[in-house]
N, C-alpha and C positions, 0 to 999 in steps of 0.2 A: 521723747519722756515716757516711763515706763509708768503706767497706771496699775497701782496695789490696790487690794481690797479696801483699805483706809480710804484710798481716793474716792472710789465708787459710794462709800457709808458715809461720808462727810457730803456727796453731792445728794444721796437720796434722802439724808436727815434735812437737805434743806428744801426738799419740795412741800407742795402744800397739802400735808396730811402730818399727822402726829408721829413722832419719830420712832421709827420700828414698829408699826401698827398694821402694816402687812407682813409679818413675820417670816416665813420662809420664802414667800416671793421676793422679800428684797435679800435675802441670802442667794436666791438663783439669779437674780438682777448683778446682784455681783460677782457671782461666777462667770456668766454670759460677759460683764464688760470687760473683765480680767482675761478671758481669754479671747476675746477678740481686740483687746486692748486699745476700747473706744469706749467712752462713756454714752455715744449715741448707736450703741451696738444692735445688728438688724439680724433678724430669721427668715430675711424672705429675699430673694427667692432660695427654695432651697431643695434638694435631690435626694431621691434615696436609689441606691446601687444596690441589686439583689445579686449575688453571687451563688451561681449552683454548681453542684459536682456530687459524684457518687462515692461511694466508699465500698473499698473490699472486705473491710470487717464484717459487713453485713452476712457474708457466706459462713460467719462463725456466730450467728444467731443470736446478734446484741439487740434485734430490734422486731417489734410486731410487724413490721411494713417492707417490703421489696422494694429494693432499688428500683423498681418501674414507677413507682409512684412520684418521683423527683421529677420524672419527666412529666408525666400527667399533670404535676401541680403549675410546672412551668407553662405548659400550654394553656392552663386555666389563669395564669400570670398574664401570657400575650392577648388571653381573649379578655382581659380585664374584670375579671369574674370572681378573683381570688379576695381574701380577706384584706391582705398587704395593697391589694389596687384601689379597693373600696376606701380604705382608709387613707392611702395617699389622694386620690381624688378629693374626698372629704377635708382635706388638709392642705389643699393646693401644693401637694408635692409633686414635682417632676419624679418619675420612676424609669429608672433602665433597669434590665435584665443582661446578666453575663454569667453566660457558660463556661465555667473552667475546666470542666472535666467529667461531661455525664457519660454513662454506658450508650445511651441513645438521646440524641440531642431532639428536640422539638420539631415538628412536623411543618409547622407554621412559623416565619418570623415575625410574625406581628405587625404592628405599627411600624413605620420607618423611623431608623434611630433608637426605637425602644428594645430591642434586642441585638445582644453582638455574640458571636460564637469566640472564643478565645480558648476553644479545650486544648488542655495541656495533654492529656491520655483520656482513655476510657476508662474514669475513674481510679482510685488509686489502688495499690497491692493490700493484700491483708494485713494491718499491723498488727494482728493475733500471731501470723508466722513469720515475720519481719518488718525490714522498712516499708513506711507507706510510699515513700517515695525518695528519688535520689535528691541529693543537695541541688544539682542541677534545675529537677522540675520544681522544687520547691521556689528556686530564683526565678523560674519563670513566671509560676502564679505570683510571686511578689510583686512582678514587675509588670502584670495585668493590673492590679489595684493601684500601683504607681500611676499607672496610664489613666483610668479613670478618676482618679483623684484631681490629677492636672487638667484632665479633659472639665470637668463641674468647674473648676477654677476659672478656666479661660472662658467658659459659656457664663460665666457673672454669677454661680451659686455660691451663697456665703453661709449657709448650713448644710451639712453632709450627713449623711445617714447610711449604714453599709446594714445589708440584711442577708439572710442566707436560706438557700434551699438545699438540702440534701439528706434524703433519709440515710440513718445512722451517725450522724455527725456529733451527737452527745457524747461518742464514745471518744474519736479523738479529743474533743472539747476536755474531756475527763481526763484524758491523758495530759493533756496541756496543762490543767488546771493543777493537776499533780506535779507536774516536772518542775514548772514556774511559779508556781505559787506557795508550794510544800505541803499544799493539803493531803490529806490520805485518800484512800481509795474508795472508802464508805462517804467519806463528805463530798468526794469530787464527781462521784457515779450516780447518776439520778435516772428515773424510768423513762427518760426521754417521751418518745411519741407513744405512751400506754404501755409500757413492758410490765409484763406479770413477775411474779415472783422470782419464778425460776429464770426468766430470761436476764433480770437485774441482777442475779446472784452470778451468772457467768458472765456478764458483762463486767463486774466489778473485779471478776478472777482475770480476765484480760485486760483491763485497764492496770489493774496492779503490776500485772509482768511486762505489759508494755514499756509502761513508764519506768519500770526499773531499770528496763534494756537501756531505754532512749538517757536514761541518767548517767549511766557509767559514759556518755560521749559529752556532758555538758557542759564542763568546764574547758574542755580542750577546744570544742568547736560546736558552741550553742546553735548555730545553723543548722549544723548536721543532727543534732540531737531531735531538733524541733520536725526536722524534715522526717523522721523517724514514727512520728507518731501524730502528723499534721492530715489536714484535708486540702485539696486543693483550693476550695472555696474560703477556708480560714487563711492559708497564706496568700491569698489575694486581698484578704479584708486585712490582713497586716499590715501588707504592702500600701493599702488604700489608706490607713490610719496613721501611716507614718509620713505618707507625702502631703497628708492632709494638714498635719501639725507644723511642716517643714514650711507649707506654704502660706499658714495662719489661717487656715478654716476652721470654722467652729466644727466638731462632731458631737452630733447627740447618740449615744451608744445604746443599743438594745440589751438584747438578752445573754443568756450564757454561751452561746457559742462564738457570739461577734466580742464577748469579753475574753474570751481565751485567746481570739485572734490580737486585740489591746495585750494582753500580756507578752504575746510574741512582739509587736511592735515596740514595747517599751523595753523588752531585753536588749532586742536588737536595735533600736533609734531612741536610746533614754531620752525622755521630755516628751515623749508623745503624749503620755497621760492627761498633761496640763491643758491640753485642748478640747479634753473630752467632757462631757456632761451625760452623766449615767442617767438613764430615761427610768428604768425599773428595776427592782430585784425579783429575778425569775423565780419559779415553782421549783427549780432544778437544785437542788441542795448545795452543791458546789458555789454558784453563783455569789454568792455573799463573801466567801474565802476569796475569790478571783477582785473582786471589786474591792476587799479590804486592802489585798496587795496592790492595786492600783490607786491607792487613798482617794476612792470616789464613794459618794453617799448619794444612793438611787433617790430618784423624786418619789415615785411610785411603788407600792408595794401590793398588788393586785393578783399575784399568782398566776401569772402568764407565762406562757411555756411554747407558744407556737412558733416563736420565730419570724422569717420573711421581714423584719425590721417592726413588726404591728405593736411592741411595747413604745419604741421610740415614737411610732408615728400618733400613738393615743397621749403621749405625752407633750406633743408639740403644742398646744393651745397653751400649757403652762410658761412655754418658752416665749411664746407671742405676748402673753402679759408681761410678763419682764421686761421685754422690748420696749412694749407701750408705756410701760413705766418710766424708763429709762428716757424716752425720746417724745412724751406727748402729755405730760404733768407740770405743770407751770412751778415755779420756785415760789415758796411761800413770801418771800420778801418783793415780788413782782406784783400781788395782788393785793396785800396788807396797804394800807392807808399810812 
């Protein structure tokens, strides 16, 4: 039997509380139950998979930070001293780090099972000059994500989050948002990790040119067009999202870069977005356009833009509250004399 939003609303109205008294929390409970097709929807156990990669477009001056920072941050994640690891521990979320294409892999592998080397190449090519990757590389990265989603499912995790680490990755995210949602370059392209006005102007020009180039391929070969401007970690997250939807896992969507990956997944595996809950609205200007294209309404609007799944981890207690409402509140008919 299919559970639709009205079924869940009827169930919530029968609980020991005034109807509609929990406002948007009830709307979230409806979204969670429909996504899981279960009135006893769960949010635990949960896993966050951080996908990391480097980007050749850094060579064209689109970021205030060098690619070496990607590796430094991966090592910080492995040492459990990053913002993402702190929040994951606070929210009792298992965390796994997957290297899909860094220039320099981390020197230490971290705790057993927490780090996986699945590098496709040492960073993508420079999308300002030509295709970021080949179609075969895009497929290989997609499969990395699929494998991670299956692994999480097989290990019993019911709620999945994807996060990313990759200096420069808001540039391919902007290209993908333009390509797949129809946003213009000014809307799609933000400051990322602190770009000044000069860097932002250069970044917007590169995004506009690259997206136009990829757009010429989109109708004939969507995967080839996407590969033209994507990143390895973004392609892996797209595969992760598509497989999560196929196996019925609930996905809590993070920020702008992960939403660009969600756009890919929805384009190549239509229906993926039905299993997604948007955690927050990023400070990046293109995020709203991407979420609107997916039909998703964010839970939080806190001007977060770090990435690493941190927005989704911050929103996790809201999902826990929605699950508690579904599972732990008595029916009014059972307590009234």
